[in-house]
matplotlib code that plots the C-alpha trace (Angstrom):
import matplotlib.pyplot as plt

x = [0.0, 1.0, 3.2, 4.6, 6.8, 7.8, 10.8, 12.7, 10.2, 11.0, 11.3, 13.2, 13.5, 12.1, 14.6, 15.9, 15.8, 14.4, 14.5, 11.6, 12.0, 9.4, 10.1, 7.6, 6.8, 4.1, 3.6, 5.5, 7.1, 7.2, 3.4, 2.8, 2.8, 4.4, 3.5, 3.8, 0.7, 0.3, -2.4, -2.2, -4.4, -8.0, -7.2, -7.9, -5.1, -3.4, -1.0, 2.6, 4.5, 4.0, 6.5, 5.9, 8.0, 9.9, 10.5, 7.9, 7.1, 4.3, 4.4, 1.9, 2.4, 3.2, 6.3, 7.7, 11.3, 11.7, 10.8, 12.2, 10.7, 12.8, 12.5, 14.9, 13.3, 16.0, 15.5, 11.7, 12.0, 10.8, 12.1, 11.1, 13.8, 12.3, 14.4, 13.6, 10.9, 8.2, 6.0, 3.0, 4.7, 4.0, 1.8, 1.7, 3.3, 2.1, 3.7, 1.2, 1.0, -1.6, -2.3, -4.0, -7.0, -7.8, -6.5, -4.5, -2.6, -1.1, 1.6, 1.1, 2.4, 5.3, 5.1, 7.0, 7.0, 8.6, 9.2, 8.9]
y = [0.0, 3.6, 4.8, 8.3, 8.9, 12.5, 13.5, 16.7, 18.8, 20.6, 23.9, 26.8, 30.5, 32.9, 33.5, 30.0, 27.0, 23.5, 20.6, 18.2, 14.8, 12.3, 8.7, 7.1, 3.5, 1.2, 2.9, 3.7, 6.9, 8.4, 8.2, 10.5, 14.3, 14.9, 17.7, 19.3, 20.6, 22.2, 22.8, 25.4, 25.2, 26.3, 26.5, 24.4, 22.3, 24.2, 23.3, 24.6, 23.2, 20.6, 18.9, 16.6, 13.7, 15.8, 18.5, 21.1, 23.0, 25.1, 27.1, 28.9, 32.7, 32.8, 30.6, 31.7, 32.6, 31.0, 27.3, 24.8, 21.5, 18.7, 15.1, 12.2, 9.8, 7.2, 7.2, 7.8, 10.8, 14.3, 17.2, 20.7, 23.1, 25.9, 29.1, 32.4, 30.8, 33.0, 32.5, 32.0, 29.0, 27.1, 24.1, 20.4, 19.6, 16.7, 14.9, 13.9, 12.1, 12.6, 10.4, 11.1, 8.9, 11.4, 9.3, 11.2, 9.8, 11.6, 11.0, 11.2, 14.8, 16.4, 19.4, 22.6, 25.3, 28.7, 30.8, 34.6]
z = [0.0, -0.4, 2.4, 3.0, 6.0, 6.8, 8.9, 9.8, 11.6, 14.8, 16.6, 15.0, 15.5, 13.0, 10.2, 10.5, 8.2, 8.3, 5.8, 5.6, 4.0, 2.8, 2.0, -0.4, -1.0, -2.3, -5.7, -8.9, -8.0, -11.5, -11.7, -8.8, -8.4, -5.0, -2.7, 0.7, 2.5, 5.9, 8.4, 11.2, 14.3, 13.4, 9.7, 6.6, 5.2, 2.3, -0.4, 0.0, -2.9, -5.6, -8.0, -10.9, -12.0, -14.5, -11.9, -12.7, -9.5, -8.1, -4.8, -2.6, -2.8, 0.9, 0.5, -2.9, -2.7, 0.7, 0.2, -2.3, -3.2, -4.7, -5.5, -5.9, -8.4, -7.8, -4.0, -4.0, -1.8, -1.8, 0.3, 1.3, 2.1, 4.2, 4.6, 6.3, 8.3, 9.8, 12.8, 10.5, 8.9, 12.1, 11.2, 10.7, 7.4, 5.3, 2.4, -0.2, -3.6, -6.3, -9.2, -12.6, -11.5, -8.8, -5.9, -3.2, -0.2, 2.8, 5.3, 9.1, 9.3, 11.0, 13.3, 12.4, 15.1, 14.4, 17.5, 17.1]

ax = plt.figure().add_subplot(projection="3d")
ax.plot(x, y, z, "-o")
ax.set_aspect("equal")
plt.show()
């Protein structure tokens, strides 16, 4: 079955950096568009960054210029490099995969806390 396991969350001061990683298994990696989403307390889950198999990317306006999504198709991993973190980036971050048939799968999430 599809499995997505995130790692790399934690506590960081504003202005700092964190790198999230996601290890994927249970599906043919090249068939999936990989993404990172986040959900802050009391808010809806929102997309942060997406990347296709060929490396096309899409970012939320709030993270453009600060976050970089990448994927290693040989290792079935996707990463999110987060720089210049802000307090409002505090959220649970989820790795996700989307397929052309409309199916989506999520990881268990990893907490990112940015102190002011």
